[in-house]
TORKE-743421 format. One line per 8 residues: number of its first residue (from 1); their letters; for each residue x, y, z of N, C-alpha, C. Coordinates in steps of 0.001 Angstrom, whole numbers, plus 500000, padded with zeros to 6 digits. Each point is the difference from the previous one (the first is absolute). Layout:
N
NUM	A	X,Y,Z,X,Y,Z,X,Y,Z | ...
END
This chain:
175
1	MSFKKLLI	460502,740257,506023,499926,501271,499349,499990,499727,498501 | 499222,500773,499304,499877,499753,498572,501170,500623,499253 | 500174,499485,498812,501094,500489,499163,499821,501489,499718 | 498815,500455,499768,499729,501376,499673,500352,500891,501201 | 499616,499597,501223,500326,500781,501190,501518,500001,500233 | 500638,498883,499767,501445,499916,500164,500716,500887,499011 | 499532,500046,498759,500609,500852,498989,499834,501483,500361 | 498824,500383,500469,499756,501394,500378,500887,500363,501195
9	ASVLAVSS	500111,499119,500975,500854,500252,501185,501452,500119,499602 | 500457,499191,499065,501388,500060,499538,500275,501301,499264 | 499072,500461,499171,500164,501237,499267,500059,501170,500964 | 499099,499997,500972,500011,501068,501006,501309,500000,500788 | 500475,498839,500360,501256,499897,500766,501171,500522,499190 | 500082,499642,498731,501099,500442,499155,499918,501502,499783 | 498808,500525,499760,499888,501435,499789,500310,500740,501286 | 499642,499457,501150,500337,500647,501280,501492,500003,500224
17	VGSFAQTV	500666,498892,499705,501454,499923,500166,500673,500978,499067 | 499528,500100,498779,500585,500931,499042,499869,501435,500470 | 498818,500406,500466,499847,501377,500464,500754,500211,501298 | 500070,498971,500846,500772,500097,501246,501475,500216,499700 | 500521,499250,499040,501401,500126,499633,500303,501377,499452 | 499069,500573,499282,500248,501312,499432,500011,501081,501074 | 499213,499891,501031,499951,501051,501019,501072,499809,501068 | 500433,498782,500252,500992,499750,501046,501410,500198,499496
25	VPDAVGPS	500265,499732,498761,501345,500094,499473,500040,501123,498957 | 499983,501256,500444,500071,501098,499030,501429,500157,499498 | 500166,500853,499021,501349,500321,499537,500790,500603,501153 | 501344,499829,499996,500857,500517,501083,499888,501514,500058 | 499854,500523,501237,499937,501443,500201,501038,500371,501043 | 500419,501267,500056,500954,500468,501001,501308,500383,499348 | 500923,500468,500819,501277,500473,499447,500851,498860,499481 | 500842,500330,499034,500912,498996,499466,501381,500112,500654
33	TGDLRWNG	500181,501013,500868,501251,500131,500774,499649,500337,501439 | 500947,499778,500895,499793,500285,501417,501328,500091,500731 | 499952,500211,501263,501198,500129,500827,500046,498931,501076 | 501190,499469,500228,500255,499201,501195,500483,500970,501063 | 499655,499781,501239,500404,500931,501062,500569,499245,501179 | 500976,500631,500615,500581,499499,501234,499915,501134,501012 | 499519,499722,501163,499886,501006,501057,500921,499617,501134 | 500535,500987,500658,500882,499732,501133,500167,501251,500828
41	TIQASCNL	500579,499832,501174,500255,501103,500908,501427,499908,500495 | 500680,501131,500002,501342,500056,500555,499924,500796,501285 | 500390,499376,501084,499985,500665,501290,501164,500970,500111 | 499802,501062,500753,501086,500942,500287,501116,499230,500698 | 501242,500278,499602,501102,499252,500597,501290,500799,500018 | 500852,499583,500879,501375,500498,500077,500877,498784,500240 | 500945,499779,499121,500887,498847,500104,501423,500459,500234 | 500646,499408,500989,501419,500260,500224,500746,499013,499119
49	ASFIDGTV	500581,500523,498927,500554,499143,498959,501385,499465,500345 | 500854,500858,500563,501357,499531,500312,500634,500882,501059 | 500976,499428,500663,500748,500687,501043,501477,499949,499659 | 500700,501093,500225,501445,500037,499781,500638,500411,501319 | 500890,499174,500504,500643,500272,501297,500903,501214,499910 | 500058,500734,501108,500930,501109,500127,501216,499566,500810 | 500849,500952,500305,501214,499734,500781,500121,501066,501076 | 500277,499575,501230,500300,500963,501073,501486,499908,500342
57	VANPNQTV	500528,501150,500386,501409,500120,500352,500063,500708,501345 | 500990,499647,500810,500154,500626,501316,500768,501311,499894 | 499684,500932,500909,500786,501233,500092,501347,499669,500642 | 500958,500948,500067,501322,499678,500578,499944,499512,501464 | 499032,500471,500785,499867,499552,501395,499202,498704,500128 | 499456,499524,498914,499196,498775,499936,498755,500066,500893 | 499463,501210,500170,498785,500198,500788,498760,500160,499127 | 500223,500178,498705,498898,500212,499057,500227,499129,498784
65	LSSTFSGG	498937,499317,499568,499996,499261,498730,499072,500772,499063 | 500500,500322,498794,499156,500775,499088,500286,499680,498540 | 498961,500083,499196,500162,499846,498561,500429,501311,499345 | 500015,501095,500786,500375,501298,499437,501501,500257,500086 | 500720,499173,500751,501449,500173,500083,500665,499502,498735 | 501235,500450,499764,500769,499563,498837,500088,498475,499987 | 499644,499406,498885,499985,498536,499861,498635,499393,500299 | 499074,500784,500528,498646,499528,500268,499110,500141,498769
73	AKAFVNAR	498855,499375,500026,499061,500075,498871,498579,499824,500501 | 499075,500715,499364,498575,499877,500321,499510,498591,499680 | 498953,499603,500686,499246,498801,499613,498824,500480,499147 | 499552,499141,499074,498924,500388,499090,498884,498968,500006 | 498800,500487,499795,498841,499132,499764,499285,500539,498773 | 499620,499086,499114,499259,500353,498797,498546,499592,500196 | 499089,500929,499713,498577,499745,500193,499245,500363,498734 | 498870,499303,499795,499121,500289,498863,498579,500122,500545
81	TNVGNYKL	499338,501110,499671,498618,500207,500409,499133,500169,498762 | 498754,499559,500078,499101,500199,498861,498973,501093,500271 | 500100,500645,501152,499202,501198,500336,500878,500898,500853 | 499612,501244,500137,500745,500918,500851,499645,499831,501466 | 500667,500760,500830,499748,500095,501421,500369,498733,500789 | 500913,499201,499489,500607,498956,500815,501217,500616,500663 | 500450,499404,501063,501186,500523,500675,500842,498854,500535 | 501318,500282,500087,500921,499059,500624,500107,500403,501468
89	VFGTPVIL	499783,499030,500864,500113,500219,501440,501204,499192,500475 | 500869,500650,500751,501215,499360,500497,499801,499635,501457 | 500234,498723,500314,499825,499507,501357,501192,500308,500879 | 500002,499390,501165,501059,500227,500991,501267,499268,499573 | 501090,500746,499875,501267,499349,499619,500562,499148,501143 | 500739,498998,499641,500762,499201,500961,501405,499817,499423 | 500947,499755,500891,501355,499682,499549,500264,498524,500317 | 500447,499300,498993,500337,498590,500154,501510,499849,499952
97	NGAGADIG	500515,499018,500766,501438,499712,499940,500279,499065,498825 | 501235,499639,499824,500401,499129,498893,499306,498665,500007 | 499531,499528,501166,499286,498733,500086,498502,500177,499733 | 499557,501254,499760,498593,500256,499715,499145,500210,501225 | 500629,500139,501180,499233,500209,501240,499854,501493,500284 | 498839,500370,500513,499730,501388,500393,500914,500319,501182 | 500773,501087,499905,500938,500336,501083,499344,500840,501099 | 498697,500293,499851,499305,500771,501029,500452,501448,500045
105	FTGTFDLV	500280,500575,498861,500490,501379,499886,498996,500963,500631 | 500486,500885,500878,499132,500960,500677,500311,501446,499620 | 500839,500200,499025,500354,501353,499579,498925,500579,499087 | 500383,500967,499211,499045,500654,499116,500240,499615,498545 | 498907,499980,499275,500067,499751,498565,499517,501247,499281 | 500578,500259,498876,499541,501075,499137,499860,499409,498601 | 498768,499953,499493,499744,499522,498649,499637,501200,499143 | 500634,500113,498858,499713,501102,499084,499621,499423,498646
113	PAGAGTLL	498693,499740,499810,499570,499497,498690,499758,501131,499016 | 500301,499746,498757,499707,500908,498888,499790,499136,498777 | 499315,500531,499000,499756,499154,498849,499750,500775,498733 | 499857,499247,498935,499653,500522,498685,499245,498903,499287 | 499297,500366,498951,499254,498969,499299,499498,500476,498658 | 499227,499127,499381,499375,500279,498727,498556,499522,500067 | 499058,500880,499657,498608,499588,499981,499776,498995,498885 | 498924,499226,500107,499732,498964,498992,499791,500601,498609
121	NGTPVGDF	499619,501283,499942,499849,500627,498682,501334,500516,499463 | 501108,499774,500726,501334,500375,499542,500507,501322,500525 | 499185,500735,500768,500410,501298,500548,500937,499798,501166 | 501216,500613,499969,500893,499877,501155,499419,500716,501217 | 500167,499419,501179,499519,500612,501230,501042,500940,500560 | 501265,499710,499771,501060,500818,500592,500241,499588,501428 | 500867,500725,500669,500340,499658,501378,498876,500396,500935 | 499770,499184,501007,499044,500352,501040,500558,499510,501322
129	AATNGELV	499706,500737,501047,500528,499691,501324,498889,499419,500863 | 500402,499468,501132,499063,499391,500925,499258,501071,500792 | 498778,499661,500360,499210,500825,500910,499707,499126,501218 | 500473,500432,501156,499843,499228,501229,500527,498564,499851 | 501101,499856,499313,500630,498681,499845,499335,499107,498991 | 499025,500511,499235,499298,499200,498993,500190,500638,498634 | 500156,499149,499001,500056,500483,498619,498633,499772,499372 | 499360,501065,499541,498670,499910,499404,500124,500066,498493
137	FTGAGIYQ	499412,499029,499305,500007,499966,498545,498754,500735,499503 | 500188,501038,499241,498895,500846,499568,499195,499405,498855 | 500572,499109,499252,499293,499405,498869,500429,498582,499752 | 499250,499306,499160,500374,498649,499613,501336,500064,499282 | 500928,499126,500364,501292,500050,499348,500994,499008,500565 | 501237,500172,499583,501126,499179,500452,500950,500930,500720 | 500319,499669,501215,500791,500877,500857,501221,499265,500552 | 501051,500771,500253,501153,499466,500719,500248,500930,501180
145	AGVDATAT	499992,499408,501189,500259,500768,501213,501366,499610,500535 | 500839,501001,500206,501309,499789,500615,499942,500472,501433 | 500578,499218,500894,499921,500315,501423,501395,499982,500604 | 500374,501125,500621,501225,500049,500808,499640,499626,501427 | 500891,499293,500658,499788,499588,501393,501223,500375,500824 | 499732,500498,501201,501053,500325,500958,499597,499453,501361 | 500902,499291,500659,499777,499485,501350,501088,500588,500904 | 499570,500617,501079,500936,500651,500916,499903,499352,501382
153	QPTGQAFP	501135,499595,500540,500025,499414,501351,499533,501044,501006 | 499277,499595,501052,499400,500966,500917,500987,500721,500912 | 501067,499374,500395,500907,500607,500994,501371,500296,499431 | 500107,499984,498690,501295,500271,499398,500925,498793,500017 | 499493,498847,500404,500834,498794,499987,500166,499493,498569 | 501069,499325,499749,500295,499493,498663,499225,498713,499734 | 499672,499786,498736,499447,498713,499590,501113,498975,500096 | 499750,498826,500580,501028,498960,500027,500375,499557,498584
161	AGSYTIRV	501199,499482,499848,500434,499497,498695,499041,498916,499519 | 499752,499970,498708,499113,498976,499432,499216,500531,498823 | 499178,499160,499463,499134,500354,498867,498630,500407,500534 | 499402,500979,499357,498689,500487,500411,499094,500179,498797 | 498716,499784,500222,498973,500257,499014,498897,500807,500664 | 499666,501128,499400,498831,500737,500459,498827,499546,499125 | 498955,499526,500651,498845,499496,499263,498794,500856,500339 | 499300,500464,498958,498811,500848,500181,498859,499384,499197
169	PVTCVAG	498917,499606,500658,498845,499494,499243,499369,501115,499157 | 499575,499684,498803,499363,500966,499106,498663,499402,499561 | 498952,500823,500065,498668,499581,499608,499408,501054,499092 | 499331,499571,498969,499289,500919,499099,498525,499900,500358 | 499404,501132,500410,498605,500013,500432,499234,501110,499305 | 498698,499837,499907,499152,501055,499426,500022,501195,500947 | 500112,501207,499394,500121,501226,500787,498685,500448,500514
END
């Protein structure tokens, strides 16, 4: 290739690179500020936060154990919901002896749940009673449910001497 052709090719190449650089690398355009974002989803939930044991006391004939008698106390469960229409469902009670064994109690149980709470926006819910043995939470909030329990022997026989625990499963479910 001749020097003249090489010089012309070099000039064309340099001028092409120069014009290419000007069109490919323009001045910066676009916003000078922006936002970082985080996305997430919170599922509807009800959490049983804590349980406080109650106390049952026998009547004078020792045929009934109840938290409503003098010296007795309700058991409590604290729940937190992030939406309304959750409910506490109380399962089948059992009576355990001091060794923790189910005594096979065949009498009757009476559970009386009631509660109060505060919505997440700070509004007090006030007292509310159970409907069909279930406590329904009307809004997202923090609730405390107190439950009285009474166990009555079926034939009027006395409970034998010993320690007893009435245990009731509690579940928080969507209404």
